[in-house]
Residue frames as qw, qx, qy, qz and C-alpha x, y, z in Angstrom:
[[0.598, -0.418, 0.683, 0.015, 24.72, 66.44, 100.03],
 [0.513, 0.447, -0.635, -0.366, 26.30, 64.14, 97.46],
 [0.870, -0.196, 0.284, -0.353, 25.04, 60.58, 97.77],
 [0.921, 0.330, -0.200, 0.061, 27.47, 58.69, 95.57],
 [0.752, -0.516, 0.183, 0.368, 30.89, 57.49, 96.64],
 [0.182, 0.858, -0.361, -0.317, 33.96, 59.23, 95.15],
 [0.912, 0.354, -0.163, 0.131, 36.18, 57.44, 92.70],
 [0.768, -0.316, 0.012, 0.557, 39.88, 57.00, 93.40],
 [0.114, -0.814, 0.163, 0.546, 42.19, 60.00, 93.01],
 [0.352, -0.184, 0.726, 0.560, 43.69, 58.26, 90.02],
 [0.314, 0.609, 0.716, 0.131, 40.27, 58.30, 88.26],
 [0.068, 0.955, 0.191, -0.217, 40.08, 62.11, 88.52],
 [0.304, -0.659, 0.441, 0.528, 43.77, 62.56, 87.60],
 [0.443, 0.072, 0.774, 0.447, 43.51, 60.38, 84.50],
 [0.224, 0.706, 0.617, 0.266, 40.46, 62.40, 83.27],
 [0.255, 0.158, -0.055, 0.952, 41.84, 65.82, 84.42],
 [0.330, -0.715, -0.529, -0.315, 38.70, 66.52, 86.45],
 [0.280, -0.038, -0.407, 0.868, 38.97, 69.58, 88.71],
 [0.072, -0.780, -0.607, 0.136, 36.03, 71.25, 90.55],
 [0.260, 0.310, 0.097, 0.909, 35.75, 74.87, 89.40],
 [0.418, -0.556, -0.135, -0.706, 32.66, 75.70, 91.51],
 [0.302, 0.085, -0.837, 0.449, 33.57, 74.66, 95.10],
 [0.517, -0.655, -0.521, -0.178, 30.96, 73.96, 97.75],
 [0.304, -0.827, 0.258, -0.397, 31.19, 75.71, 101.11],
 [0.904, -0.361, 0.221, 0.050, 32.47, 72.40, 102.52],
 [0.799, 0.398, 0.015, 0.449, 35.16, 72.29, 99.80],
 [0.141, 0.805, -0.152, 0.557, 36.24, 75.81, 100.84],
 [0.606, -0.706, 0.233, -0.283, 36.23, 74.98, 104.57],
 [0.949, -0.151, 0.183, 0.206, 38.26, 71.80, 104.20],
 [0.629, 0.601, -0.020, 0.493, 40.64, 73.60, 101.82],
 [0.106, -0.859, 0.190, -0.464, 41.23, 76.34, 104.36],
 [0.766, -0.566, 0.294, -0.083, 42.07, 73.91, 107.16],
 [0.918, 0.159, 0.145, 0.333, 44.36, 71.84, 104.87],
 [0.429, 0.752, -0.077, 0.494, 46.16, 75.00, 103.65],
 [0.344, -0.820, 0.277, -0.365, 46.74, 76.22, 107.19],
 [0.871, -0.385, 0.303, -0.007, 47.92, 72.86, 108.44],
 [0.840, 0.391, 0.035, 0.374, 50.29, 72.34, 105.51],
 [0.196, 0.811, -0.241, 0.496, 51.98, 75.61, 106.33],
 [0.586, -0.668, 0.354, -0.293, 52.28, 74.56, 110.05],
 [0.965, -0.082, 0.222, 0.112, 53.62, 71.13, 109.10],
 [0.664, 0.596, -0.084, 0.444, 56.24, 72.62, 106.77],
 [0.127, -0.813, 0.340, -0.455, 57.36, 74.97, 109.58],
 [0.815, -0.455, 0.326, -0.149, 57.56, 71.97, 111.96],
 [0.933, 0.237, 0.080, 0.260, 59.62, 70.04, 109.43],
 [0.398, 0.762, -0.189, 0.474, 61.96, 72.99, 108.94],
 [0.381, -0.765, 0.357, -0.377, 62.47, 73.45, 112.64],
 [0.832, -0.331, 0.432, -0.106, 63.16, 69.75, 113.25],
 [0.797, 0.560, -0.220, -0.046, 65.08, 68.88, 110.03],
 [0.215, 0.656, -0.684, 0.235, 68.51, 68.61, 111.63],
 [0.419, -0.298, 0.748, -0.419, 67.19, 66.13, 114.17],
 [0.848, 0.224, 0.212, -0.430, 65.11, 63.95, 111.81],
 [0.649, -0.050, 0.695, 0.304, 66.08, 60.77, 110.00],
 [0.015, 0.340, -0.465, -0.817, 66.74, 61.59, 106.40],
 [0.065, -0.219, -0.884, -0.407, 64.23, 59.20, 104.95],
 [0.066, -0.659, -0.680, 0.314, 61.44, 60.33, 107.31],
 [0.027, -0.620, -0.018, 0.784, 62.15, 64.03, 106.50],
 [0.014, 0.184, -0.644, -0.742, 62.30, 63.40, 102.74],
 [0.084, -0.369, -0.894, -0.242, 59.03, 61.45, 102.59],
 [0.060, -0.701, -0.553, 0.446, 57.12, 63.86, 104.81],
 [0.019, -0.554, 0.155, 0.818, 58.38, 66.82, 102.84],
 [0.035, 0.020, -0.768, -0.639, 57.52, 65.19, 99.48],
 [0.059, -0.559, -0.827, 0.006, 54.02, 64.42, 100.73],
 [0.052, -0.732, -0.335, 0.591, 53.46, 67.99, 101.86],
 [0.022, -0.390, 0.427, 0.815, 54.87, 69.36, 98.57],
 [0.027, -0.242, -0.861, -0.447, 52.40, 67.12, 96.60],
 [0.073, -0.671, -0.696, 0.245, 49.51, 68.31, 98.79],
 [0.090, -0.643, -0.035, 0.760, 50.52, 71.92, 98.34],
 [0.003, 0.153, -0.628, -0.763, 50.67, 71.57, 94.54],
 [0.058, -0.445, -0.866, -0.219, 47.29, 69.89, 94.44],
 [0.093, -0.729, -0.499, 0.459, 45.77, 72.63, 96.58],
 [0.090, -0.473, 0.244, 0.842, 47.30, 75.22, 94.30],
 [0.004, 0.165, 0.790, 0.591, 45.58, 73.64, 91.29],
 [0.108, -0.662, -0.741, 0.040, 42.28, 74.06, 93.03],
 [0.139, -0.719, -0.217, 0.645, 42.90, 77.58, 94.21],
 [0.118, -0.256, 0.480, 0.830, 43.97, 78.56, 90.66],
 [0.076, -0.285, -0.803, -0.519, 40.70, 77.18, 89.21],
 [0.147, -0.653, -0.695, 0.265, 38.34, 78.61, 91.82],
 [0.088, 0.944, 0.295, 0.121, 36.82, 82.08, 91.89],
 [0.470, 0.529, -0.169, 0.686, 39.26, 84.86, 91.52],
 [0.263, -0.688, 0.176, -0.653, 37.96, 86.51, 94.70],
 [0.889, -0.409, -0.187, -0.086, 38.19, 83.39, 96.85],
 [0.217, 0.603, -0.644, 0.417, 40.89, 83.34, 99.48],
 [0.643, -0.207, -0.718, 0.170, 41.41, 80.59, 102.07],
 [0.469, -0.829, -0.131, -0.275, 40.18, 81.65, 105.52]]
């Protein structure tokens, strides 16, 4: 268990800090996030014609940013690791 509090995301971004040796909890949370991002993108696609343009655009942008961030981690983790 890690006892200290995490810094802001900006702190890690500014210093280009990326975990290359994920914990089992990192992998578990990653797997859930990855699956849910896929589900949420599908939900957005299905409902896009019915949604307000600003709501759709912001949700989609948020999911795109999350997907890119998760891709950075996946690329840096073990070659054999695949999300559950």
